[in-house]
BADREN-369942 format. One line per 3 residues: number of its first residue (from 1); for each residue x, y negated, z negated of N, C-alpha, C. Coordinates in steps of 0.05 Angstrom, whole numbers. Example, Ala and Ser with C-alpha at 12.3 -4.5 7.8 and 13.67 -1.06 7.14 Angstrom:
BEGIN
1 = 264:114:-156:246:90:-156:264:66:-156 | 257:45:-142:273:21:-143:258:-1:-157
END
This chain:
BEGIN
1 = -526:-317:-375:-536:-335:-355:-516:-339:-332 | -525:-333:-308:-506:-335:-285:-504:-363:-275 | -481:-370:-263:-477:-395:-250:-474:-390:-220
4 = -491:-402:-204:-492:-396:-176:-482:-419:-159 | -465:-412:-140:-455:-432:-120:-465:-423:-93 | -475:-442:-78:-485:-436:-50:-467:-450:-30
7 = -456:-434:-12:-439:-445:9:-452:-440:36 | -458:-461:51:-471:-459:77:-453:-470:98 | -446:-454:118:-428:-463:140:-441:-487:154
10 = -425:-507:159:-435:-532:172:-439:-528:201 | -423:-512:214:-424:-509:243:-424:-479:251 | -427:-474:276:-423:-447:287:-394:-445:296
13 = -378:-428:283:-349:-427:287:-342:-406:308 | -321:-411:323:-312:-393:344:-287:-377:334 | -269:-391:321:-244:-378:311:-249:-365:284
16 = -233:-345:276:-236:-333:250:-229:-353:228 | -242:-349:205:-237:-366:182:-225:-348:160 | -201:-355:151:-189:-340:129:-201:-350:103
19 = -219:-335:91:-235:-344:68:-226:-329:43 | -201:-321:41:-192:-306:17:-194:-322:-8 | -195:-348:-6:-197:-365:-30:-225:-366:-41
22 = -245:-356:-26:-272:-356:-36:-277:-331:-52 | -276:-335:-78:-277:-313:-97:-286:-324:-124 | -302:-309:-140:-308:-319:-167:-283:-325:-184
25 = -261:-310:-179:-237:-315:-194:-226:-343:-189 | -230:-354:-165:-220:-381:-158:-240:-403:-166 | -265:-395:-171:-286:-415:-177:-289:-419:-207
28 = -285:-398:-223:-291:-399:-252:-272:-420:-265 | -284:-437:-282:-269:-457:-297:-264:-482:-281 | -273:-484:-256:-269:-508:-240:-294:-524:-237
31 = -291:-551:-234:-314:-568:-228:-322:-564:-199 | -345:-574:-192:-354:-572:-164:-335:-587:-145 | -326:-610:-154:-307:-625:-137:-281:-610:-133
34 = -271:-597:-154:-247:-581:-151:-251:-558:-132 | -274:-545:-133:-281:-523:-115:-281:-532:-86 | -292:-555:-82:-294:-566:-54:-266:-571:-42
37 = -247:-576:-59:-220:-582:-50:-202:-557:-46 | -213:-533:-52:-197:-509:-49:-190:-505:-20 | -165:-497:-15:-155:-493:12:-168:-469:26
40 = -173:-472:52:-184:-451:69:-173:-456:97 | -170:-434:112:-158:-437:139:-178:-431:161 | -182:-450:179:-198:-446:203:-179:-441:226
43 = -177:-415:234:-157:-408:252:-130:-412:239 | -112:-427:252:-86:-433:240:-85:-460:227 | -108:-474:224:-109:-501:214:-119:-500:185
46 = -103:-513:167:-112:-514:139:-133:-535:135 | -155:-527:122:-177:-545:115:-184:-541:86 | -206:-551:78:-216:-546:51:-244:-534:53
49 = -253:-524:31:-280:-512:31:-301:-532:39 | -299:-557:30:-319:-577:37:-318:-585:67 | -295:-580:80:-294:-585:109:-310:-565:125
52 = -312:-541:114:-325:-518:128:-354:-514:119 | -359:-519:93:-385:-512:81:-398:-536:68 | -424:-536:67:-440:-552:48:-441:-536:23
55 = -433:-548:1:-430:-533:-24:-450:-544:-45 | -464:-526:-57:-482:-532:-79:-475:-516:-104 | -477:-528:-127:-471:-514:-152:-470:-533:-175
58 = -465:-523:-199:-463:-541:-222:-439:-559:-219 | -442:-585:-226:-421:-604:-223:-400:-602:-245 | -407:-590:-268:-389:-589:-290:-370:-565:-287
61 = -348:-565:-302:-329:-543:-302:-342:-519:-316 | -343:-497:-302:-356:-473:-313:-339:-461:-335 | -352:-457:-357:-339:-442:-379:-351:-415:-383
64 = -368:-407:-364:-380:-380:-366:-359:-359:-360 | -366:-335:-368:-349:-312:-363:-348:-307:-333 | -326:-296:-323:-322:-291:-295:-346:-275:-283
67 = -355:-255:-297:-376:-237:-286:-403:-252:-284 | -406:-276:-294:-430:-291:-291:-430:-310:-267 | -407:-310:-253:-405:-328:-229:-415:-313:-204
70 = -433:-326:-190:-445:-315:-166:-441:-335:-143 | -431:-325:-120:-427:-341:-96:-445:-331:-74 | -463:-348:-63:-480:-341:-41:-471:-356:-16
73 = -466:-340:5:-455:-352:30:-475:-347:53 | -480:-368:68:-499:-366:91:-490:-385:113 | -503:-381:136:-497:-398:159:-497:-382:185
76 = -493:-396:207:-497:-384:234:-474:-366:241 | -450:-368:229:-428:-352:238:-412:-340:215 | -427:-329:196:-413:-317:173:-396:-293:181
79 = -401:-282:204:-385:-260:214:-356:-267:220 | -350:-293:221:-323:-303:225:-307:-305:199 | -320:-300:177:-307:-302:151:-292:-276:144
82 = -266:-278:140:-249:-255:134:-237:-258:106 | -231:-235:94:-218:-233:68:-235:-244:45 | -261:-245:49:-278:-254:26:-274:-235:3
85 = -272:-246:-21:-268:-229:-45:-240:-217:-48 | -220:-230:-35:-193:-220:-37:-183:-219:-66 | -174:-196:-75:-164:-192:-102:-185:-199:-123
88 = -210:-197:-117:-232:-204:-135:-232:-186:-159 | -235:-197:-183:-235:-181:-207:-260:-183:-224 | -281:-196:-213:-306:-198:-227:-325:-217:-212
91 = -350:-219:-222:-370:-235:-210:-383:-223:-186 | -397:-239:-170:-412:-228:-148:-410:-247:-124 | -408:-235:-100:-410:-250:-74:-433:-238:-58
94 = -451:-254:-48:-473:-245:-31:-470:-260:-5 | -469:-245:17:-467:-257:44:-494:-253:57 | -508:-275:64:-534:-274:76:-531:-273:107
97 = -519:-252:116:-513:-248:144:-490:-229:147 | -476:-232:169:-453:-214:175:-428:-224:160 | -408:-207:160:-382:-214:148:-360:-203:166
100 = -336:-215:164:-314:-207:181:-298:-184:169 | -273:-182:178:-255:-160:170:-244:-165:141 | -235:-143:129:-221:-144:103:-238:-155:80
103 = -264:-150:80:-281:-158:58:-274:-141:33 | -269:-154:11:-262:-140:-14:-234:-127:-13 | -217:-138:3:-189:-127:5:-175:-130:-22
106 = -166:-107:-33:-151:-106:-58:-168:-115:-82 | -194:-114:-81:-210:-121:-104:-208:-100:-126 | -212:-109:-151:-209:-91:-174:-235:-89:-190
109 = -254:-108:-186:-279:-107:-200:-298:-127:-188 | -323:-126:-197:-343:-144:-186:-360:-131:-164 | -377:-147:-152:-397:-137:-133:-396:-155:-108
112 = -396:-142:-84:-399:-156:-59:-422:-144:-44 | -441:-160:-35:-464:-151:-19:-464:-166:7 | -465:-151:29:-466:-162:56:-493:-154:68
115 = -511:-172:73:-538:-165:82:-539:-159:112 | -517:-164:126:-515:-157:155:-494:-137:160 | -479:-141:182:-457:-123:189:-431:-133:177
118 = -411:-116:177:-384:-123:167:-364:-112:186 | -340:-124:186:-319:-116:204:-304:-92:194 | -279:-89:202:-262:-66:195:-248:-72:168
121 = -237:-51:156:-222:-52:131:-238:-63:108 | -264:-57:108:-280:-64:84:-269:-49:60 | -263:-62:38:-254:-49:14:-227:-36:17
124 = -212:-44:36:-185:-32:39:-168:-37:14 | -156:-16:4:-138:-17:-19:-152:-26:-45 | -179:-24:-46:-193:-33:-70:-188:-13:-93
127 = -189:-24:-117:-184:-8:-141:-209:-4:-159 | -229:-21:-154:-253:-19:-170:-274:-38:-160 | -298:-38:-173:-320:-54:-164:-337:-40:-144
130 = -355:-55:-131:-373:-42:-112:-378:-61:-88 | -380:-49:-64:-386:-64:-40:-410:-50:-27 | -430:-66:-18:-453:-54:-5:-458:-69:21
133 = -459:-54:43:-464:-66:69:-491:-55:79 | -509:-73:86:-536:-65:93:-539:-57:123 | -520:-64:140:-521:-54:167:-495:-39:174
136 = -486:-41:198:-462:-25:206:-436:-39:197 | -414:-24:198:-388:-35:193:-368:-23:212 | -343:-34:212:-323:-26:230:-306:-2:221
139 = -281:-2:229:-264:21:224:-249:18:197 | -238:41:188:-219:42:166:-230:30:140 | -256:33:135:-266:23:110:-254:39:86
142 = -247:25:65:-234:39:42:-207:50:48 | -194:42:70:-170:55:79:-144:40:73 | -123:53:81:-96:40:79:-91:24:104
145 = -70:9:104:-62:-6:128:-45:12:147 | -44:5:172:-27:21:191:2:21:182 | 14:44:183:42:46:175:47:52:146
148 = 27:49:129:30:55:101:27:85:96 | 39:95:74:38:123:68:10:131:58 | 2:157:60:-23:166:49:-24:160:19
151 = -48:154:10:-52:147:-18:-52:117:-23 | -45:101:-3:-44:72:-6:-71:59:0 | -92:75:5:-118:64:10:-133:59:-16
154 = -159:60:-14:-177:57:-37:-170:76:-59 | -170:66:-84:-164:84:-107:-186:84:-128 | -206:68:-125:-228:67:-144:-251:50:-134
157 = -273:51:-148:-297:35:-140:-314:50:-120 | -333:36:-108:-352:49:-89:-358:30:-66 | -362:42:-43:-371:28:-19:-395:43:-8
160 = -417:28:-4:-441:39:8:-447:24:34 | -451:40:55:-459:29:81:-486:40:89 | -506:23:92:-532:33:98:-537:38:128
163 = -517:30:144:-518:35:173:-497:56:180 | -484:51:203:-462:68:213:-435:56:207 | -415:73:206:-387:65:203:-370:74:226
166 = -348:60:230:-330:67:253:-312:90:246 | -289:91:259:-271:113:256:-254:110:231 | -241:132:223:-221:133:201:-233:122:174
169 = -257:129:168:-268:122:142:-250:133:120 | -242:117:101:-226:126:79:-198:137:86 | -187:127:107:-160:137:115:-140:131:93
172 = -127:152:82:-107:148:62:-117:142:34 | -143:145:29:-154:138:3:-146:159:-17 | -145:151:-43:-138:170:-64:-158:170:-88
175 = -179:155:-86:-199:154:-107:-223:138:-99 | -244:138:-115:-268:123:-109:-288:139:-92 | -309:126:-84:-330:139:-68:-339:122:-46
178 = -343:134:-22:-354:120:1:-379:135:10 | -401:121:12:-426:133:21:-436:120:47 | -439:135:68:-449:126:94:-477:137:98
181 = -497:120:99:-525:130:103:-529:139:132 | -514:128:151:-517:135:179:-495:153:188 | -482:146:211:-462:162:224:-434:150:218
184 = -414:167:221:-386:157:220:-371:166:245 | -349:152:252:-334:159:275:-314:182:270 | -295:184:287:-275:206:286:-255:202:263
187 = -242:223:255:-220:223:235:-229:212:208 | -253:217:201:-263:210:174:-247:224:153 | -236:209:134:-221:221:112:-193:231:120
190 = -183:221:142:-156:229:150:-135:220:129 | -115:236:124:-94:230:104:-105:224:76 | -128:235:70:-141:230:45:-127:245:22
193 = -124:233:-1:-110:245:-24:-128:247:-49 | -153:239:-47:-171:240:-69:-196:224:-64 | -215:226:-82:-240:212:-79:-261:228:-63
196 = -283:215:-57:-306:228:-44:-316:211:-21 | -321:224:2:-334:211:24:-359:227:31 | -382:213:32:-407:226:40:-418:213:65
199 = -422:229:85:-435:219:110:-461:234:113 | -483:219:111:-509:233:111:-517:244:138 | -507:231:159:-516:240:186:-492:251:202
202 = -489:242:227:-469:253:245:-440:243:238 | -421:260:244:-393:253:240:-377:260:265 | -358:243:272:-342:248:296:-322:270:292
205 = -303:272:311:-283:293:311:-264:293:287 | -258:317:278:-235:323:260:-236:308:233 | -258:311:218:-258:300:191:-237:314:174
208 = -223:298:157:-204:310:139:-177:316:150 | -171:307:174:-145:312:186:-122:303:168 | -104:321:161:-81:316:144:-88:309:115
211 = -113:315:107:-120:310:79:-106:330:60 | -99:321:36:-86:339:17:-104:343:-8 | -123:326:-12:-142:328:-35:-166:311:-29
214 = -186:313:-47:-211:298:-43:-233:315:-31 | -256:303:-26:-279:317:-17:-294:301:4 | -300:314:26:-316:303:48:-342:319:51
217 = -364:305:52:-390:319:55:-404:307:80 | -412:324:99:-425:314:123:-452:328:124 | -473:312:123:-500:323:122:-513:328:149
220 = -499:319:171:-510:323:198:-490:337:216 | -492:331:241:-475:344:262:-446:335:259 | -428:354:262:-399:348:263:-389:355:291
223 = -376:336:305:-368:341:332:-346:362:335 | -330:366:315:-310:387:316:-292:386:291 | -282:409:282:-264:410:260:-238:423:268
226 = -217:416:254:-190:427:261:-188:456:253 | -173:472:268:-169:500:261:-151:504:236 | -140:482:226:-124:484:202:-140:481:176
229 = -166:485:179:-184:486:155:-194:515:152 | -190:526:129:-198:554:123:-226:555:110 | -243:573:119:-269:576:108:-267:588:80
232 = -282:577:61:-280:586:33:-306:599:23 | -329:586:27:-354:596:16:-378:582:29 | -402:591:22:-426:578:29:-441:571:3
235 = -450:546:1:-464:538:-23:-492:529:-16 | -512:534:-33:-540:530:-26:-549:501:-24 | -536:483:-38:-543:454:-38:-520:438:-50
238 = -523:412:-48:-502:394:-59:-516:370:-73 | -506:363:-96:-515:339:-110:-490:324:-120 | -488:299:-111:-466:281:-120:-480:256:-130
241 = -483:253:-156:-498:231:-169:-526:230:-157 | -533:208:-145:-560:205:-135:-565:217:-107 | -543:227:-94:-545:238:-67:-550:268:-69
244 = -572:277:-58:-579:306:-59:-584:316:-31 | -572:339:-25:-577:354:0:-589:381:-7 | -614:385:-2:-627:410:-9:-625:429:15
247 = -601:436:23:-597:454:45:-569:466:42 | -563:489:55:-537:502:51:-515:488:66 | -491:490:55:-467:479:67:-445:500:67
250 = -428:499:88:-404:516:88:-381:499:78 | -365:511:61:-342:497:49:-316:506:61 | -300:487:71:-274:492:82:-253:480:64
253 = -229:491:64:-206:481:50:-184:472:69 | -171:450:64:-150:441:82:-139:413:74 | -124:402:90:-114:412:115:-89:428:109
256 = -89:454:116:-67:472:108:-41:465:121 | -41:450:143:-16:443:157:1:425:139 | -12:411:120:3:395:101:0:405:72
259 = -7:431:70:-10:443:43:-34:432:28 | -54:422:43:-77:409:30:-96:428:17 | -109:418:-5:-129:433:-19:-155:416:-21
262 = -159:399:-2:-183:384:-1:-207:401:8 | -231:391:3:-255:407:11:-271:391:32 | -280:406:51:-296:395:73:-322:411:73
265 = -344:397:67:-371:410:65:-387:402:90 | -396:422:105:-410:417:130:-437:431:129 | -458:416:137:-485:427:137:-487:451:156
268 = -498:473:146:-501:497:162:-522:494:184 | -545:484:177:-567:483:196:-563:464:218 | -546:444:214:-541:424:235:-517:431:253
271 = -503:452:245:-478:459:260:-476:489:265 | -498:501:273:-500:530:276:-479:541:296 | -477:528:319:-458:538:340:-429:534:331
274 = -423:511:318:-396:505:309:-387:524:287 | -406:531:269:-399:546:245:-401:576:248 | -416:585:268:-421:614:271:-396:631:270
277 = -375:624:284:-351:641:283:-339:642:255 | -340:620:240:-330:619:213:-347:636:195 | -373:635:200:-391:651:183:-386:680:185
280 = -380:689:210:-373:717:214:-348:724:200 | -328:706:201:-302:711:187:-307:713:157 | -324:696:147:-329:696:118:-342:722:110
283 = -360:732:126:-373:758:120:-353:781:121 | -333:779:139:-312:800:140:-295:799:115 | -289:775:106:-273:772:82:-287:785:58
286 = -313:779:55:-328:791:33:-330:821:35 | -331:832:59:-332:861:63:-306:874:54 | -283:861:61:-257:871:54:-254:871:23
289 = -263:849:11:-261:847:-18:-279:868:-32
END
């Protein structure tokens, strides 16, 4: 039996709200009054959850397991909420609208659902669990922070975006799976060290730049690929769990400038002009062999 808490923003907020304390981990085992007193920051000003939200939920101290705790968030400016689900290790958060930056930052388990748009760094440095965004999201989802070494990004779990994503999807990731139903921006999978990124439609310039391992699949048009990717083969179709592409793909290996052995799979029929020179080279290799 799940225990549900409903948080509704009292006003339309202009400044960002640091909502990292809103997590099933911080709610489990607390009474409703204790939850209302949890600290939260409106801009640089410290407030409490009850200052920002109208809160509904069981008045008693929850003795339920963490995974039975569900938090539903709604209101006119949910897009100002940042760091929701910070270090979350179980339970569920549902946002009935947009969400801000760093949703699910460093989470290790549990479920986050955003029914609107989300900001940048969704699932950054996450180790497990799942995040689902029903509209578009910003840059660097599942990625590392600026200045960090490759491999410091997402290491496990899954992120699904039903809209479009910004640039540098999965930058520095080393595990887990990112699925984009729409388009992605440039440098998708840059500095990637593992895991899988699937972009069902269009992808911007230079996917896989400086990647050393992992797999990138682009089912639509690619604006350009780096010359440091070597053509390997042509495969008739691709299936990754529930995602199926019943069309041929050209497989590239790279990024060889960093000794990479990652794979970049690009749809043949959607990139005929881009791939034609590589296809001729592949045929020459087969003839020599």
